[in-house]
N, CA and C of each residue as an Amber inpcrd file, in Angstrom:
protein
   348
  43.6200000 -22.1370000  -0.5990000  44.2250000 -23.4360000  -0.3750000
  45.6220000 -23.2430000   0.2260000  45.9510000 -24.0180000   1.2330000
  47.2510000 -23.9220000   1.8910000  48.2910000 -24.6320000   1.0370000
  49.4290000 -23.9780000   0.8440000  50.4930000 -24.5490000   0.0280000
  51.1350000 -25.7430000   0.7250000  51.8270000 -26.5510000  -0.0630000
  52.5520000 -27.6990000   0.4900000  53.5720000 -27.2360000   1.5300000
  54.2230000 -26.1070000   1.2690000  55.2210000 -25.5830000   2.2040000
  54.5900000 -25.2950000   3.5620000  53.4230000 -24.6730000   3.5640000
  52.7460000 -24.3730000   4.8230000  52.3310000 -25.6430000   5.5350000
  51.8200000 -26.6030000   4.7960000  51.4300000 -27.8680000   5.4300000
  52.6200000 -28.5250000   6.1050000  53.7670000 -28.5210000   5.4380000
  54.9750000 -29.1230000   6.0300000  55.4280000 -28.3370000   7.2560000
  55.3200000 -27.0150000   7.2060000  55.7900000 -26.1780000   8.3110000
  55.0060000 -26.4260000   9.5920000  53.7010000 -26.6880000   9.4690000
  52.8630000 -26.8460000  10.6510000  52.3300000 -28.2580000  10.8430000
  52.7450000 -29.2070000  10.0130000  52.2140000 -30.5670000  10.1080000
  52.8620000 -31.3350000  11.2490000  52.0710000 -32.1630000  11.8940000
  52.5830000 -33.1270000  12.8680000  53.1130000 -32.5000000  14.1410000
  53.6160000 -33.3400000  15.0450000  54.1480000 -32.8640000  16.3130000
  55.4770000 -32.1490000  16.1060000  55.8620000 -31.3610000  17.1050000
  57.1470000 -30.6870000  17.0280000  58.2590000 -31.7190000  17.1560000
  59.4680000 -31.3110000  16.8200000  60.6330000 -32.1870000  16.9280000
  61.1380000 -32.2630000  18.3560000  60.5310000 -31.5280000  19.2490000
  60.9780000 -31.4430000  20.6300000  60.7080000 -32.7410000  21.3750000
  61.7090000 -33.2130000  22.1190000  61.5410000 -34.4280000  22.9190000
  61.7160000 -34.1570000  24.4090000  61.8620000 -32.9450000  24.7920000
  62.0190000 -32.5600000  26.1910000  62.2800000 -31.0690000  26.2620000
  62.7070000 -30.5840000  27.4120000  62.9600000 -29.1530000  27.5520000
  64.0340000 -28.6710000  26.5650000  63.8300000 -27.4600000  26.0730000
  64.7650000 -26.8210000  25.1510000  65.1610000 -25.4910000  25.7630000
  66.4290000 -25.1090000  25.5520000  66.8820000 -23.8280000  26.0550000
  67.6420000 -23.0740000  24.9700000  67.6430000 -21.7620000  25.1030000
  68.4220000 -20.8920000  24.2320000  69.5210000 -20.2780000  25.0910000
  70.7630000 -20.3940000  24.6180000  71.9200000 -19.9420000  25.3920000
  72.7590000 -18.9970000  24.5360000  73.1350000 -17.8800000  25.1360000
  74.0720000 -16.9680000  24.4750000  75.0630000 -16.4600000  25.4930000
  76.3420000 -16.4720000  25.1250000  77.4300000 -16.0530000  26.0290000
  77.3940000 -16.8080000  27.3510000  77.0110000 -18.0870000  27.2920000
  76.9980000 -18.9270000  28.4810000  75.8170000 -18.7280000  29.4040000
  74.8440000 -17.9160000  29.0030000  73.6840000 -17.6150000  29.8430000
  72.4220000 -18.1700000  29.1780000  71.5970000 -18.8580000  29.9780000
  70.3090000 -19.3440000  29.4740000  69.3690000 -18.1420000  29.4080000
  68.9400000 -17.8070000  28.1880000  68.0690000 -16.6490000  28.0010000
  66.6050000 -17.0520000  27.7870000  66.3880000 -18.3490000  27.5230000
  65.0210000 -18.8710000  27.3700000  65.0510000 -20.3760000  27.6210000
  63.9280000 -20.8800000  28.1600000  63.8140000 -22.3260000  28.4050000
  62.3350000 -22.6860000  28.3870000  62.0260000 -23.8220000  27.7240000
  60.6220000 -24.2260000  27.6330000  60.4880000 -25.7150000  27.3600000
  59.3710000 -26.2660000  27.8420000  58.9680000 -27.6370000  27.5110000
  57.9890000 -27.6390000  26.3480000  57.6270000 -26.4500000  25.8440000
  56.5730000 -26.4040000  24.8250000  56.8620000 -25.3800000  23.7290000
  57.9860000 -25.5440000  23.0530000  58.2490000 -24.6880000  21.9030000
  57.4480000 -25.1970000  20.7110000  57.2690000 -24.3350000  19.7280000
  56.6370000 -24.7080000  18.4650000  57.7460000 -24.6730000  17.4220000
  57.9390000 -25.7720000  16.7160000  59.0020000 -25.8400000  15.7170000
  58.4130000 -25.5430000  14.3420000  58.9550000 -24.5020000  13.7050000
  58.5320000 -24.1020000  12.3610000  59.7940000 -23.9240000  11.5220000
  59.8520000 -24.6210000  10.4190000  60.9930000 -24.5310000   9.5080000
  62.3150000 -24.7060000  10.2390000  62.3530000 -25.6100000  11.2020000
  63.5780000 -25.9230000  11.9330000  63.9030000 -24.9840000  13.0770000
  63.1070000 -23.9570000  13.2980000  63.3420000 -23.0130000  14.3920000
  62.3920000 -23.2930000  15.5490000  62.9350000 -23.3120000  16.7550000
  62.1040000 -23.4240000  17.9540000  61.5850000 -22.0370000  18.3020000
  60.2720000 -21.9020000  18.3830000  59.6350000 -20.6610000  18.8260000
  59.2210000 -20.8490000  20.2810000  59.8410000 -20.0590000  21.1630000
  59.6010000 -20.1520000  22.5980000  58.3960000 -19.3010000  22.9800000
  57.5170000 -19.8310000  23.8480000  56.3940000 -19.0070000  24.3230000
  56.9270000 -17.7540000  25.0200000  56.1830000 -16.6540000  24.9660000
  56.6990000 -15.4020000  25.5390000  57.0750000 -15.5050000  27.0170000
  56.3580000 -16.3230000  27.7720000  56.6810000 -16.4500000  29.2080000
  57.9440000 -17.2750000  29.4540000  58.5070000 -17.8890000  28.4150000
  59.6910000 -18.7380000  28.5720000  60.9950000 -17.9640000  28.4060000
  60.9150000 -16.7060000  27.9630000  62.1540000 -15.9430000  27.8010000
  62.4200000 -15.1150000  29.0530000  63.7050000 -14.9490000  29.3660000
  64.0950000 -14.1230000  30.5070000  64.2310000 -12.6850000  30.0080000
  63.2260000 -11.8820000  30.2590000  63.1470000 -10.5190000  29.7150000
  64.3140000  -9.6290000  30.1390000  65.0590000 -10.0180000  31.1670000
  66.2210000  -9.2380000  31.5950000  67.2680000  -9.1380000  30.4870000
  67.2390000 -10.0730000  29.5370000  68.2580000 -10.1270000  28.4950000
  67.7660000  -9.6650000  27.1180000  66.5940000  -9.0500000  27.0520000
  66.0110000  -8.6630000  25.7740000  65.7140000  -7.1660000  25.7350000
  66.1090000  -6.5380000  24.6180000  65.7730000  -5.1280000  24.3900000
  65.1690000  -5.0180000  23.0030000  64.1040000  -4.2370000  22.8980000
  63.4320000  -4.0540000  21.6180000  64.4200000  -3.5020000  20.5910000
  64.3290000  -3.9890000  19.3690000  65.1350000  -3.5070000  18.2520000
  64.1500000  -2.9940000  17.1990000  64.4720000  -1.9240000  16.5070000
  63.5580000  -1.3430000  15.5340000  63.4550000  -2.0960000  14.2180000
  64.1970000  -3.1880000  14.0800000  64.1930000  -3.9290000  12.8170000
  62.8740000  -4.6840000  12.6150000  62.4270000  -4.7280000  11.3680000
  61.2520000  -5.5050000  10.9770000  61.5360000  -6.1500000   9.6320000
  61.0310000  -7.3490000   9.4500000  61.0930000  -8.0250000   8.1560000
  59.7180000  -8.6120000   7.8840000  59.4960000  -9.0210000   6.6460000
  58.2120000  -9.6050000   6.2890000  58.4240000 -10.9840000   5.6890000
  57.7270000 -11.9580000   6.2470000  57.6780000 -13.3070000   5.6940000
  56.3780000 -13.3910000   4.9020000  56.4210000 -13.9120000   3.6700000
  55.2020000 -13.9340000   2.8610000  54.0540000 -14.7320000   3.4640000
  54.3290000 -15.6830000   4.3490000  53.2200000 -16.4640000   4.9070000
  53.0550000 -16.3170000   6.4040000  54.0660000 -15.8160000   7.1300000
  53.9200000 -15.6190000   8.5780000  53.5310000 -14.1920000   8.9200000
  53.9670000 -13.2400000   8.1080000  53.6450000 -11.8420000   8.3670000
  54.8720000 -11.0220000   8.7110000  54.6470000  -9.9320000   9.4450000
  55.7110000  -8.9900000   9.7900000  56.3690000  -9.3870000  11.1120000
  57.6840000  -9.5950000  11.0520000  58.4510000  -9.9570000  12.2410000
  59.0410000  -8.7130000  12.8910000  59.0900000  -8.7350000  14.2040000
  59.7800000  -7.7210000  14.9990000  60.9670000  -8.4040000  15.6660000
  61.9400000  -7.6070000  16.1000000  63.1900000  -8.1680000  16.6180000
  63.5490000  -7.6290000  17.9900000  64.3010000  -8.4470000  18.7110000
  64.9250000  -8.0610000  19.9660000  66.4410000  -8.1570000  19.7990000
  67.1650000  -7.2900000  20.5050000  68.5840000  -7.4980000  20.7320000
  68.6860000  -8.3760000  21.9750000  69.6530000  -9.2760000  21.9780000
  69.9370000 -10.0670000  23.1730000  71.1450000  -9.4070000  23.8350000
  71.0150000  -9.0580000  25.1120000  72.0600000  -8.3380000  25.8300000
  72.4300000  -9.1180000  27.0890000  73.7020000  -9.5220000  27.1560000
  74.2250000 -10.2260000  28.3250000  75.4570000  -9.4580000  28.7860000
  75.3500000  -8.8730000  29.9620000  76.4420000  -8.0360000  30.4540000
  76.6460000  -6.8660000  29.5130000  77.8910000  -6.6620000  29.0700000
  78.2150000  -5.5650000  28.1580000  78.1030000  -5.9870000  26.6920000
  77.7510000  -7.2460000  26.4340000  77.6920000  -7.7610000  25.0640000
  76.2800000  -7.7060000  24.5010000  76.1840000  -7.2310000  23.2740000
  74.8950000  -7.1030000  22.5870000  74.9240000  -7.9290000  21.3090000
  73.9030000  -8.7430000  21.0990000  73.7160000  -9.5120000  19.8740000
  72.4960000  -8.8980000  19.1800000  72.7650000  -7.9850000  18.2430000
  71.7060000  -7.2020000  17.6130000  70.7790000  -8.0780000  16.7710000
  69.4890000  -7.9110000  16.9900000  68.4330000  -8.5960000  16.2180000
  68.6040000 -10.1100000  16.2200000  69.0440000 -10.6590000  17.3320000
  69.2730000 -12.1060000  17.4320000  68.0110000 -12.8880000  17.7470000
  66.9360000 -12.1990000  18.0580000  65.6700000 -12.8630000  18.3840000
  64.5550000 -12.1790000  17.6020000  63.6060000 -12.9840000  17.1170000
  62.4810000 -12.3930000  16.3980000  61.1730000 -13.0270000  16.8280000
  60.0970000 -12.3080000  16.5600000  58.7630000 -12.7770000  16.9310000
  57.7420000 -12.1090000  16.0210000  56.5320000 -12.6580000  16.0150000
  55.4390000 -12.1390000  15.1970000  54.3070000 -11.6600000  16.1080000
  54.2190000 -10.3340000  16.3670000  53.1580000  -9.8370000  17.2460000
  51.7640000  -9.9410000  16.6180000  51.7000000  -9.9000000  15.2990000
  50.4200000  -9.9860000  14.5890000  50.5940000 -10.9000000  13.3770000
  50.7780000 -12.2070000  13.6030000  51.0360000 -13.1050000  12.4750000
  49.8020000 -13.2880000  11.5990000  50.0460000 -13.8420000  10.4330000
  48.9300000 -14.2010000   9.5550000  48.0980000 -15.2830000  10.2500000
  46.8690000 -15.4810000   9.8420000  46.0510000 -16.5490000  10.4440000
  46.7180000 -17.9250000  10.3580000  47.4550000 -18.1670000   9.2930000
  48.1420000 -19.4590000   9.1330000  49.1980000 -19.6670000  10.2040000
  49.8230000 -18.5980000  10.6570000  50.9110000 -18.6910000  11.6370000
  50.4650000 -18.3150000  13.0480000  49.1830000 -18.3230000  13.3140000
  48.6570000 -17.8900000  14.6150000  49.2840000 -18.6410000  15.7890000
  49.7050000 -19.8770000  15.5840000  50.3150000 -20.6690000  16.6720000
  51.5650000 -20.0330000  17.2630000  52.2400000 -19.1900000  16.4790000
  53.5000000 -18.6220000  16.9700000  53.3770000 -17.1510000  17.3680000
  52.1630000 -16.6700000  17.5380000  51.9800000 -15.2740000  17.9520000
  52.7790000 -14.9900000  19.2220000  53.6470000 -13.9880000  19.1430000
  54.5000000 -13.5230000  20.2420000  55.5270000 -14.5460000  20.7190000
  55.6140000 -15.7080000  20.0900000  56.6660000 -16.6780000  20.4120000
  57.9870000 -16.1690000  19.8390000  59.0860000 -16.4650000  20.5010000
  60.3910000 -15.9160000  20.1410000  61.3070000 -17.0170000  19.6150000
  61.9470000 -16.7360000  18.4720000  62.9280000 -17.6440000  17.8730000
  64.2800000 -16.9210000  17.8110000  65.3310000 -17.6900000  17.5560000
  66.6880000 -17.1380000  17.6560000  67.5520000 -17.5120000  16.4600000
  68.5760000 -16.6910000  16.2500000  69.6560000 -16.9610000  15.3210000
  70.8520000 -16.1450000  15.7750000  71.8220000 -15.9330000  14.9080000
  72.9510000 -15.0520000  15.2440000  73.8320000 -15.5640000  16.3520000
  74.0650000 -16.8600000  16.3860000  74.9660000 -17.4090000  17.3920000
  74.2960000 -17.8410000  18.6880000  72.9880000 -17.6500000  18.8040000
  72.2730000 -18.1530000  19.9860000  72.1320000 -19.6620000  19.7980000
  72.5730000 -20.4170000  20.7900000  72.5540000 -21.8790000  20.7330000
  71.2320000 -22.3730000  21.3060000  70.4040000 -22.9640000  20.4490000
  69.1300000 -23.5610000  20.8920000  69.3510000 -25.0570000  20.9500000
  69.1560000 -25.6410000  22.1390000  69.5150000 -27.0520000  22.3340000
  68.6150000 -27.7100000  23.3630000  68.6150000 -29.0360000  23.3290000
  67.9210000 -29.7970000  24.3670000  68.6430000 -29.5560000  25.6880000
  67.8730000 -29.5350000  26.7670000  68.4580000 -29.3160000  28.0960000
  69.2140000 -30.5720000  28.4990000  70.4990000 -30.4250000  28.8050000
  71.3000000 -31.5820000  29.2010000  70.7250000 -32.2490000  30.4640000
  70.6610000 -33.5580000  30.4530000  70.2350000 -34.3140000  31.6210000
  68.7370000 -34.2970000  31.8990000  67.9670000 -33.6660000  31.0250000
  66.5310000 -33.5850000  31.2610000  65.7970000 -34.7720000  30.6770000
């Protein structure tokens, strides 16, 4: 049986009302019209991130219901934001919607696209 928490996390439409972008150090590192919102985080489809600004990080964490997360460092110019992006390459069946989708923290500003 799916817990109430899981039902809330995946219930209903996303909170997105238009294009969303992720910005760090003044640079748009991801942009999408179709993020998946889980627990208040926008998960960007893998094709929506600009891979020029991402480097694999060896960090991993485990979420009891999503599975094992992997991390990217976000790199803009000479500045590195270690483990500022995470994704689930092999999520649990409950979290299959966010497979390989990327979410952000650590000062990355995720916002609606101005004027869109």
